DRENTORKOL-3810 file (N, C-alpha, C; in nm, 4 decimals):
REM DRENTORKOL-3810
@n.u->10.3403; n.v->10.4697; n.w->9.4709; ca.u->10.3489; ca.v->10.4406; ca.w->9.3557; c.u->10.2710; c.v->10.5155; c.w->9.1769
@n.u->10.3760; n.v->10.5381; n.w->9.1558; ca.u->10.3792; ca.v->10.5901; ca.w->9.0219; c.u->10.3028; c.v->10.4939; c.w->8.9192
@n.u->10.2412; n.v->10.5396; n.w->8.8023; ca.u->10.2158; ca.v->10.4781; ca.w->8.7058; c.u->10.1113; c.v->10.5247; c.w->8.6084
@n.u->10.1258; n.v->10.4570; n.w->8.5328; ca.u->10.0639; ca.v->10.5653; ca.w->8.3480; c.u->9.9162; c.v->10.4826; c.w->8.3921
@n.u->9.8322; n.v->10.5991; n.w->8.3729; ca.u->9.7198; ca.v->10.6163; ca.w->8.3110; c.u->9.6351; c.v->10.6055; c.w->8.0937
@n.u->9.5916; n.v->10.4846; n.w->8.0920; ca.u->9.6484; ca.v->10.4241; ca.w->7.9629; c.u->9.4815; c.v->10.4583; c.w->7.8833
@n.u->9.4766; n.v->10.5009; n.w->7.8361; ca.u->9.3259; ca.v->10.5797; ca.w->7.7167; c.u->9.3142; c.v->10.4382; c.w->7.5995
@n.u->9.2103; n.v->10.4808; n.w->7.5309; ca.u->9.1905; ca.v->10.2999; ca.w->7.4428; c.u->9.3036; c.v->10.3743; c.w->7.3214
@n.u->9.3053; n.v->10.5046; n.w->7.2875; ca.u->9.3980; ca.v->10.4877; ca.w->7.2294; c.u->9.5743; c.v->10.4767; c.w->7.2535
@n.u->9.5882; n.v->10.4440; n.w->7.3726; ca.u->9.7422; ca.v->10.3879; ca.w->7.4203; c.u->9.8500; c.v->10.4915; c.w->7.4654
@n.u->9.7644; n.v->10.6563; n.w->7.4577; ca.u->9.8570; ca.v->10.7363; ca.w->7.4731; c.u->9.8598; c.v->10.7301; c.w->7.6834
@n.u->9.9791; n.v->10.7193; n.w->7.7080; ca.u->9.9915; ca.v->10.7181; ca.w->7.8532; c.u->10.0641; c.v->10.8363; c.w->7.9113
@n.u->9.9789; n.v->10.9136; n.w->7.9934; ca.u->10.0378; ca.v->10.9948; ca.w->8.1235; c.u->10.0177; c.v->10.9655; c.w->8.2761
@n.u->10.0726; n.v->11.0313; n.w->8.3646; ca.u->10.1523; ca.v->10.9760; ca.w->8.4908; c.u->10.0230; c.v->10.9893; c.w->8.5811
@n.u->10.0176; n.v->10.9120; n.w->8.6824; ca.u->9.9239; ca.v->10.8939; ca.w->8.7662; c.u->9.9451; c.v->10.7943; c.w->8.9003
@n.u->9.9002; n.v->10.8714; n.w->8.9989; ca.u->9.9658; ca.v->10.8660; ca.w->9.1301; c.u->9.8807; c.v->10.7767; c.w->9.2146
@n.u->9.9379; n.v->10.6179; n.w->9.2192; ca.u->9.8408; ca.v->10.5372; ca.w->9.3074; c.u->9.8487; c.v->10.5377; c.w->9.4432
@n.u->9.6818; n.v->10.5780; n.w->9.5488; ca.u->9.7576; ca.v->10.7162; ca.w->9.6628; c.u->9.6607; c.v->10.5779; c.w->9.7629
@n.u->9.7472; n.v->10.6099; n.w->9.9293; ca.u->9.6941; ca.v->10.4876; ca.w->9.9588; c.u->9.5418; c.v->10.5038; c.w->10.0761
@n.u->9.5073; n.v->10.4304; n.w->10.1056; ca.u->9.2870; ca.v->10.4065; ca.w->10.1248; c.u->9.3128; c.v->10.5140; c.w->10.3030
@n.u->9.3446; n.v->10.6453; n.w->10.3038; ca.u->9.3538; ca.v->10.6243; ca.w->10.4347; c.u->9.2119; c.v->10.6723; c.w->10.4720
@n.u->9.1780; n.v->10.6627; n.w->10.6103; ca.u->9.0119; ca.v->10.7358; ca.w->10.6760; c.u->9.0674; c.v->10.7600; c.w->10.8087
@n.u->8.9889; n.v->10.8448; n.w->10.8420; ca.u->9.0132; ca.v->10.8749; ca.w->10.9787; c.u->8.8272; c.v->10.8047; c.w->11.0283
@n.u->8.8744; n.v->10.7453; n.w->11.1209; ca.u->8.7637; ca.v->10.6571; ca.w->11.2092; c.u->8.8293; c.v->10.6990; c.w->11.3610
@n.u->8.7142; n.v->10.7061; n.w->11.3969; ca.u->8.6962; ca.v->10.6856; ca.w->11.5548; c.u->8.7209; c.v->10.5568; c.w->11.6713
@n.u->8.7690; n.v->10.4939; n.w->11.7347; ca.u->8.8012; ca.v->10.3379; ca.w->11.7751; c.u->8.7787; c.v->10.4161; c.w->11.9382
@n.u->8.7139; n.v->10.3236; n.w->11.9880; ca.u->8.6981; ca.v->10.3011; ca.w->12.1987; c.u->8.7940; c.v->10.2337; c.w->12.2221
@n.u->8.8667; n.v->10.2988; n.w->12.2910; ca.u->8.9828; ca.v->10.2126; ca.w->12.3944; c.u->8.9150; c.v->10.1983; c.w->12.5462
@n.u->8.9456; n.v->10.0784; n.w->12.5458; ca.u->8.9623; ca.v->10.0669; ca.w->12.6594; c.u->8.9684; c.v->10.0589; c.w->12.7869
@n.u->9.1769; n.v->10.1049; n.w->12.7912; ca.u->9.2129; ca.v->10.0732; ca.w->12.8670; c.u->9.1998; c.v->10.2345; c.w->12.9178
@n.u->9.1498; n.v->10.3332; n.w->12.7961; ca.u->9.1588; ca.v->10.4557; ca.w->12.8350; c.u->9.0416; c.v->10.5197; c.w->12.8400
@n.u->8.9566; n.v->10.4305; n.w->12.8525; ca.u->8.7759; ca.v->10.4848; ca.w->12.8691; c.u->8.7355; c.v->10.6455; c.w->12.7756
@n.u->8.8042; n.v->10.5890; n.w->12.6757; ca.u->8.7652; ca.v->10.6834; ca.w->12.5442; c.u->8.7774; c.v->10.6601; c.w->12.3686
@n.u->8.7122; n.v->10.7409; n.w->12.3253; ca.u->8.7169; ca.v->10.7137; ca.w->12.1729; c.u->8.8924; c.v->10.8241; c.w->12.1578
@n.u->8.8990; n.v->10.7207; n.w->12.0930; ca.u->9.0748; ca.v->10.7867; ca.w->11.9953; c.u->9.0415; c.v->10.7835; c.w->11.8382
@n.u->9.0809; n.v->10.9296; n.w->11.8287; ca.u->9.0646; ca.v->10.9472; ca.w->11.6229; c.u->9.2021; c.v->10.9149; c.w->11.6024
@n.u->9.1918; n.v->10.8100; n.w->11.4481; ca.u->9.3375; ca.v->10.7706; ca.w->11.3831; c.u->9.3237; c.v->10.7723; c.w->11.2138
@n.u->9.4406; n.v->10.8550; n.w->11.1733; ca.u->9.4201; ca.v->10.7912; ca.w->11.0310; c.u->9.4492; c.v->10.6572; c.w->11.0042
@n.u->9.3529; n.v->10.5614; n.w->10.9686; ca.u->9.4271; ca.v->10.4064; ca.w->10.9186; c.u->9.3362; c.v->10.3897; c.w->10.7831
@n.u->9.4529; n.v->10.2771; n.w->10.7033; ca.u->9.3637; ca.v->10.2718; ca.w->10.6154; c.u->9.2895; c.v->10.1459; c.w->10.6807
@n.u->9.2147; n.v->10.0832; n.w->10.4927; ca.u->9.0685; ca.v->10.0107; ca.w->10.5444; c.u->9.1623; c.v->9.8945; c.w->10.5660
@n.u->9.2681; n.v->9.8247; n.w->10.5858; ca.u->9.3378; ca.v->9.7233; ca.w->10.6018; c.u->9.3284; c.v->9.7047; c.w->10.7955
@n.u->9.4110; n.v->9.8462; n.w->10.7833; ca.u->9.4300; ca.v->9.8585; ca.w->10.9549; c.u->9.3261; c.v->9.8736; c.w->11.0316
@n.u->9.1896; n.v->9.9423; n.w->10.9358; ca.u->9.0527; ca.v->9.8711; ca.w->10.9949; c.u->9.0039; c.v->9.7751; c.w->11.0855
@n.u->9.0703; n.v->9.6852; n.w->10.9410; ca.u->9.0313; ca.v->9.5166; ca.w->10.9562; c.u->9.1174; c.v->9.4308; c.w->11.1043
@n.u->9.2433; n.v->9.4859; n.w->11.0641; ca.u->9.3220; ca.v->9.4745; ca.w->11.1935; c.u->9.2384; c.v->9.5144; c.w->11.3025
@n.u->9.2644; n.v->9.6185; n.w->11.3779; ca.u->9.1540; ca.v->9.6428; ca.w->11.4816; c.u->9.0205; c.v->9.6173; c.w->11.5396
@n.u->8.9677; n.v->9.5499; n.w->11.4183; ca.u->8.8370; ca.v->9.5191; ca.w->11.4648; c.u->8.8430; c.v->9.3514; c.w->11.4474
@n.u->9.0143; n.v->9.3119; n.w->11.3542; ca.u->8.9254; ca.v->9.1734; ca.w->11.4453; c.u->9.0185; c.v->9.1430; c.w->11.5939
@n.u->9.1602; n.v->9.2971; n.w->11.6135; ca.u->9.2289; ca.v->9.2222; ca.w->11.7389; c.u->9.2333; c.v->9.2914; c.w->11.9021
@n.u->9.1527; n.v->9.4348; n.w->11.8357; ca.u->9.1351; ca.v->9.5191; ca.w->11.9315; c.u->9.2036; c.v->9.6096; c.w->11.9399
@n.u->9.1897; n.v->9.7281; n.w->11.9883; ca.u->9.1987; ca.v->9.8591; ca.w->11.9926; c.u->9.3485; c.v->9.8838; c.w->12.0367
@n.u->9.4074; n.v->9.8194; n.w->12.1609; ca.u->9.4706; ca.v->9.8251; ca.w->12.2719; c.u->9.5807; c.v->9.7115; c.w->12.2641
@n.u->9.5455; n.v->9.6075; n.w->12.1544; ca.u->9.6651; ca.v->9.4950; ca.w->12.1027; c.u->9.7205; c.v->9.5846; c.w->11.9455
@n.u->9.6642; n.v->9.5805; n.w->11.8941; ca.u->9.7522; ca.v->9.7157; ca.w->11.7859; c.u->9.8243; c.v->9.7933; c.w->11.8468
@n.u->9.7971; n.v->9.8974; n.w->11.9065; ca.u->9.8498; ca.v->9.9930; ca.w->11.9383; c.u->9.9341; c.v->9.9478; c.w->12.0015
@n.u->9.9872; n.v->9.8721; n.w->12.1528; ca.u->10.1111; ca.v->9.7384; ca.w->12.2463; c.u->10.1863; c.v->9.7052; c.w->12.0624
@n.u->10.0869; n.v->9.6487; n.w->11.9840; ca.u->10.1594; ca.v->9.5283; ca.w->11.8318; c.u->10.2620; c.v->9.6320; c.w->11.8223
@n.u->10.2845; n.v->9.7848; n.w->11.7365; ca.u->10.2837; ca.v->9.8870; ca.w->11.6756; c.u->10.4033; c.v->9.9801; c.w->11.7306
@n.u->10.3602; n.v->9.9427; n.w->11.8661; ca.u->10.4734; ca.v->10.0158; ca.w->11.9504; c.u->10.5602; c.v->9.9217; c.w->11.9841
@n.u->10.5588; n.v->9.7584; n.w->11.9491; ca.u->10.6998; ca.v->9.7336; ca.w->11.9829; c.u->10.7295; c.v->9.7436; c.w->11.8416
@n.u->10.6898; n.v->9.7356; n.w->11.7221; ca.u->10.7321; ca.v->9.7196; ca.w->11.5952; c.u->10.8245; c.v->9.9135; c.w->11.5579
@n.u->10.7896; n.v->10.0010; n.w->11.6987; ca.u->10.8407; ca.v->10.1353; ca.w->11.6372; c.u->10.7834; c.v->10.1950; c.w->11.5412
@n.u->10.6306; n.v->10.1516; n.w->11.5465; ca.u->10.5549; ca.v->10.2268; ca.w->11.4261; c.u->10.4703; c.v->10.3237; c.w->11.5080
@n.u->10.4612; n.v->10.3401; n.w->11.5981; ca.u->10.3708; ca.v->10.4515; ca.w->11.6829; c.u->10.4232; c.v->10.4937; c.w->11.7797
@n.u->10.4596; n.v->10.6715; n.w->11.8674; ca.u->10.5223; ca.v->10.7287; ca.w->11.9171; c.u->10.3761; c.v->10.7271; c.w->12.0059
@n.u->10.3529; n.v->10.7536; n.w->12.1547; ca.u->10.2384; ca.v->10.8156; ca.w->12.2345; c.u->10.2784; c.v->10.8831; c.w->12.2697
@n.u->10.2386; n.v->11.0220; n.w->12.2646; ca.u->10.2461; ca.v->11.1227; ca.w->12.3738; c.u->10.2027; c.v->11.1574; c.w->12.4961
END
């Protein structure tokens, strides 16, 4: 997304709204190893709530993830 920075004098300059992505290691019960993923903070909360394997399975069904 793009938008404007607005100063006190109301000058507008272009800016970018970046996604809040983090690199995070998660333990995979099915593979018995750590998996490093680049996920958003909302994704981290979702994985903590539902579990890594359930989230990966759900993402594959929706077509967001391809496992190589």
